[in-house]
N, C-alpha and C positions, 0 to 999 in steps of 0.2 A: 726392502721389501720382503713381507712376508704374506704367504699365503697358509692359511690355517683351517682346518674343520671341514674336511671335504662331509656332506650329505647331501642327502636325496628328500626335497621335499614333498611330504606324500600330505594331501588334503591342507596345504599353508602350514603345516609343522615340519620340524625335521624328523626324520624318520628314524627310532632310537637303534634299529639294528643297523644303522649305517655309521654309527658311532665310533665302532671298532676300526674304520677305513680311516681314521684321521689321520693328515698329512700335515707336516711341519717343513717349509722351505724359507729359510731366512738368508739373505744373503745381502750385498750388497749390489748396488745397480750394476757396476763394472763387472759382476761374477756372474752377472744374468745376461745381460745384453755384452756380447762379446765383439758384436760386428751392430753398429748403428744403422737403421735402417729408415730411409726418408729423409728428404733435403733437409737441412737445418738443423739437426740432432748431431751434438759431438759426446764422447764421453771421456773422463779426465778426473782422476783421483776419486775413482769412485761415485762419480756424479754424472747423469745424463741432463746434457743442457740443451736447450731449444733457444734458438737465436732468431731474431727477424721475423717475428709474430708469423711462426710456422702452422701450415693446416697440414703437416706430414704425420705419419706414425713411428714409432721407435716400437718394434718387434724382435721377439725372437723365441724359437720352440721352447716349450716350457721343458725344464729338467725332469719334472714329473710329468706321468701322465694324467693328464685331465680328463673327466669322464663327463661326456656330456650329458647336459641336464641335471645337474650335480652343483650345488651352491658351493661356495668358497668363500672366506673372509679375507680381503684382503687389506695390507696395511702398507702405505707409504708417505712419504714426506716429499711435499713441492716447498722448494726453497728459492729465493730469490726471483719470485714471480712479480712481474711487472706487466702483463696484458694476457688477452684471452682465457682460453681455458684448456683444461686437460682432463681427459677420462681414462680410466682402466678398462681393460676387456680380457676375459680369457677364454682361450680357442674359440674366438669368435662370435662367442654369444653376444647378449645383451650388455653394452659399455654401462658402466656404472655411474652415478654422477659426474657431470662436468663440472672442476672445481675452478675456482676464479680467485683463490689467495693463497697464502704462504701458510700452509700448517701440516700436521699429522693427522692423515684421515684411513679412517677404519670402515670398509663397508663389505658389504656381502654381493657378488655376482655370480650368476650363473654360467657356468662353460658351454661352450660351444663345442663343434667339433675338428676346428682346424691345428689344435695343437699348440697356438701360440699365445704368448703373454704382448699383451699390446696396449702401449700408451699414445692416444691420439689427440693432436692438439687441434686447436681452431682459434686462429689468430694467436697461439701461444708462446708466450717467453718467459722462460723460467727455468727451473732444475728439478730434479727429481731424485730422490736419495732414497737410500733405507728400503 
């Protein structure tokens, strides 16, 4: 998973003055999520896996300071997908698109204020990597 490009959106456009604050966090899931949270999630061999069509969250305090209201581009890979959807959110902000397939996804989400990186399943069975 990677989190890139911290910036503030002003009038619908990224504010150029904030590009200097770019952040890069790249790690495998096992390095970010050291303690699974939410029933049905396990972590092994660098991959987080949800079994049994879970509707719980995997969350961990971010290793970087998430600035509420700032947009971050998140890249992650869903593998071994068989059911439901999963969505990413940062800091308790608005969740990204609910994903229902195995693929690598790149999306921009706006951070909230709780400081967590979170993947939330809705009847989800599959794995999250990178």
